[in-house]
N, C-alpha and C positions, 0 to 999 in steps of 0.2 A: 761803493767804489771797489772794483775787483782787486783782489790781492795779487801783487806781482811776485813771481818766483824767478828772480833775475838769475841767480847762480845756476839753477837747474837748467833753465832754457838757454842760457848763454853757452853752456857746455855743448849743447846740441847745435848751436848756430855760429859760434866763433870761427872765423876763418872762411865761412861760407859766403856766397854771393847772393844778395837780395836785390832784386830790381823793383823799383817803385815807378808806376806809370800813372800820370795824372794829366787830364785834359786842361786846357787853358782856363776855362771858367771856374773849374773846381780849385785849381791851384791859386787863382786870384782870391777866391772866397775864403780859403783856409791856409793862406800862405804861411803865417807864423806857426800854426799848429803842425803843418807838414814838415817844415824845417826842424822844429823841435823834436819830432819823432825820428827823423832821419839822423840828426845829431846824436840822439840816444842810441840808435843802432850802431853807429860808428864807434861810440865809446865802449860798446860791448865787444869790439873786435870783429864786427860784421862788415863785409865789403859791400858798399852800397852804390847803386846807380839810379839816377833819377831821369826818367823820360818825361818830357812835356812838349806841348805844341804851341807855346805862346808865339804869336807873330812877331817878326823882327821890325817893330815900329817904335817910334820915339817914346811913346808912352810906356813901353815895356822895358826900356833900357835900365831904369832904376831897379826893376825886379831882377834883371839879368845880373847886375852888379852885386845885388844883395845875395842872390843864390851863390855866386862865385865866392863871395867873401865868407858867408856863414857855413857853406858846405864845401870847404876846401878839400876835405878828404873824400868827397863823393864825386863820382864821374857824372857830369850833367850832360845830357844829350837832348838837343832841341830837334824835334821832328817837324816835318813840313805840315802846316795847318791845312794845306790843300789836298792832302792824301789821307785816306782812312787811318785814324790814329792807331786802332787796335791791330790792323794788319802790319803797320810799320813796327810796332813794339814786338809782336810775336815773330816777325821775320828778321829782326835785327841780329839776334844771336841764334846760332844753330842749336846750341845746347843751353838750357836754362835750369838752374837749381830751384829757385823760389822767385816767383813773380807776384807782385801785389798791384792790383788795379784799384785806384781810389775813385769811387763813384758818389753820386748824390745820395743814394739810398742803398741799403743792404738788400740782398735777394731774399724774397719771402715766398712761402707757399700760398695756396689759395685761401688758407685759414688766417693768413696774416702773420704766420710764425716765421722767424728767421731760419733760413736754411744754413745749417752749421757745416757739416762735412759731407761731401758727395763724391762718389766715384764718377767716372765719365758716363757710365750707364745711368746712374742716378741723376746726373745733371741733365741728360737728354730726356729722361722720364719726367723731370720737373719742367722741361722747357715749355710745354703747352700751357701750364699754369703761369709760368713766368711771363709769357707773351702778353697776357692781359694785365700784368702787374708792373712791368718795367716800361717806363715812358720812353726811354732812349732805345730806338729800334736798333742802333748799332751795338748795344750791349747784348741784345738777343743773338745777333750773329757772332759776337765775340765769344760767347759761351761755347758755341759749336766749334769755332776755330781753336779755342783752348783745348777742348776734348780731343780734337784731331792731333794737336801737337803733343799732348800727353800720351795718346795711344801710339804715336810714332816713336815714342821713347826719347823725344827731344826736350821734354820738360817734366820735372818731378812734381812740383806743387804750384798751384795758382790760387791766390787769395783775392776775393772780391769784397772790398770793405766800403762802408760809408765814410766819406772824409769827415774829419772832426778832431777834436782835442784828444790826444793820446790813443787814437784809433789803432794805429800800427802797433804801438807798445802793448795795448791790451790784447790784440790778436795774437801776437807772438810770445807774450810773456805772462799770460794768465790762463787759468783753467777754462774760463768761460769763452774766451775769444770775443771778437766783435763783428765778424762777418762770415763769409762762406769760404771754405777751402775745397778745392777740387783736386783729387789725386787718385791714382790707382795702386800706389805702392805702400799702403798702410801695412806695416809688418808688426805683428803683436808678439810680445814676450810676457811670460807669467812668472812671478817670483814673490818671495816674502818681503814685507816691509823691512828695510835695513837701517835707516837713518832717521834722525830727528826731522830733516827736511822732507823726507818721504812721508813721515807721519803727519806733518803739517799739510801736505798736499791732499792726503786722504781725508783729513778733517775738513779741508776746504770743499772737496767734492761732496762729502756727506752733508755739509751745511747748506748746500744748494738745494737739497731736497726738503729742508725744514718746513717751508711754507706749504708743501704738498701734503705733509702729514703721513707719508708712506713709511718712514723709518725714523728711528731715534738717532740723533746726532751723537757722535763720539768726540771727546776732546782729544787734542794732540797728546796730552799726558796719558790718557787711557790707551790710545792706540800704541804709543811707545812702550807702555808697560805691558801690553799684550801683543807685541809686534810679531811674535812667532805664530799668532793666530790670524794675522792680517796678510792678505795676498793682494798684489796689484797687477794690473795689466798695463804695459807700457807700449807706446808707439814712438819710434825715434828716441828711445830712452827717456821719454816723458810719460809720467803716470796719467792714464786716462780713465781708469776704473779700479774698483776695489771690491773685495768680499772678505767677510770675517768667518773664521772657522769656530763654530760653537759645538763642543762635544756633548752629545746627549747620552749615549751609552757606548759600550764597547764596539757596537756594530753601526751606530747611527751618528751622523754629524749634520749639523744645521748650517745652511748658507745664510749668514746674517749680513746686514749692511751691504747688500748688493747695490752698487751705484756706478753710473757712468758719467764722466764729465759732460757738461752741456755741449761742448764742441764736437763730441764724437757719438752722441746718441743717434740711434737709427742706422748705425753702420755695422751691425752684426758683432760689435765688440762684446756685448753681453753673451752672445752665443759662444764665442771663443772662450770667454772668461769662465763661464759655468762649466763648459766641457773640460777646460784645463784644471779647474778646481776638483771636479769629480775624479779625473785621472790621477791627480796628486793624492787625493784622499784614499783612493783604491790602493795606491802603493803603500799607504800607511795602515791598511787593513780594514778600512770602513767599506760597507756594502749597501748601506741605506742612507739616503740623502733627503733632507726635508728643508723646506723654506716656508715662512709665513709672510704673506704680503697681500695688500689690496691694490698694489700698483698694477693697473690694467696691462701695461706693456710687458711687465715682468711675468704676469700671469700667462700671457700669450706665449712668451718665451718658454716657460715651464711646460705648457701643453705641447709645444713643438718638440721639446726634448724628451717627451715621454713620461713626464711626471703625472701622477694621478692626484686629483683634488679630493682629498679624504683626510680623516683624522682617525688612525688606528687606535684601538682602545688603550694600548700601552703607551700612547703618546698624548693621552687626554690631559695629563698633568701639564705638559708643555703647552698644549692648546689653551688651557685655562689661564695661562700667564698672558695670553694675547687674545682676549675675547673679542669676537667680531672680526678677526683677521683670518683669511683663508689659508689653510695648510695645504702644501703640495708635497707629495712623497714619491720617491723613485727608489726601487731596489735593484741591485745588480748582483747576480749570482757569482 
């Protein structure tokens, strides 16, 4: 079960408007779960709107009454079932902060892996693969419409989630997320770990790598006790990546515990974070940077940033502590 970080994520979302859009069949199949998620959002001070296209027939009157009774703090908008649902949702408001589409399945790539965070360019790049994997032809067109609205500056974030129990809660209040976010305004900041809650989130990100065997996890107590050596990257004031400073000698520092949250992998967050770490360490007087990893994606990143795959003789003692792990070195005059 993903760990919820309610306090941290609530600060970023409280007072903001979140639109949830759900077609009739999906709303019927997941009625109670969707209501429970929306009620949770309103309890966090989030302004909610629910779009649906349930037809106005006698069999649905009970659902209408229950929606009105249980979601009294949510604006409920019934759209015409005769007109394209996605067009109606995207055109209803000129300006949108955060929009969530609930679907049957999450978006996946051709390897069957969930697509986590995409820019509009990334969404279009993936569109060809999506076409063979998404059964609903309207969803394919919706992704393009979403990209157009974001690029026009009329929408900040769109989430496409598989409907289910706590899906919305896990997307908005956990490190891992539950679906796909499409946006172009990911703004990163880089800073030291400062609080117990931040230490907990870093520990959570690191624990997600445990089964991969690429790095050793750190406990919250360890991170808090060494918080001056832990740095984080944040998006919208939420931690999405971390790196540990390990001093080797007066001129050399190691990048340890380099990790990105599941939701934001493959979004160049690692590039930003390593560059920011190096810039910070240069200001502290370090000029040689090393990292030891067998993570293929991190190795590609280091090659891209000009690191050399080598073990200098004076660093052999450090290499011996991690036998079988590749060392990368970069020196800056």
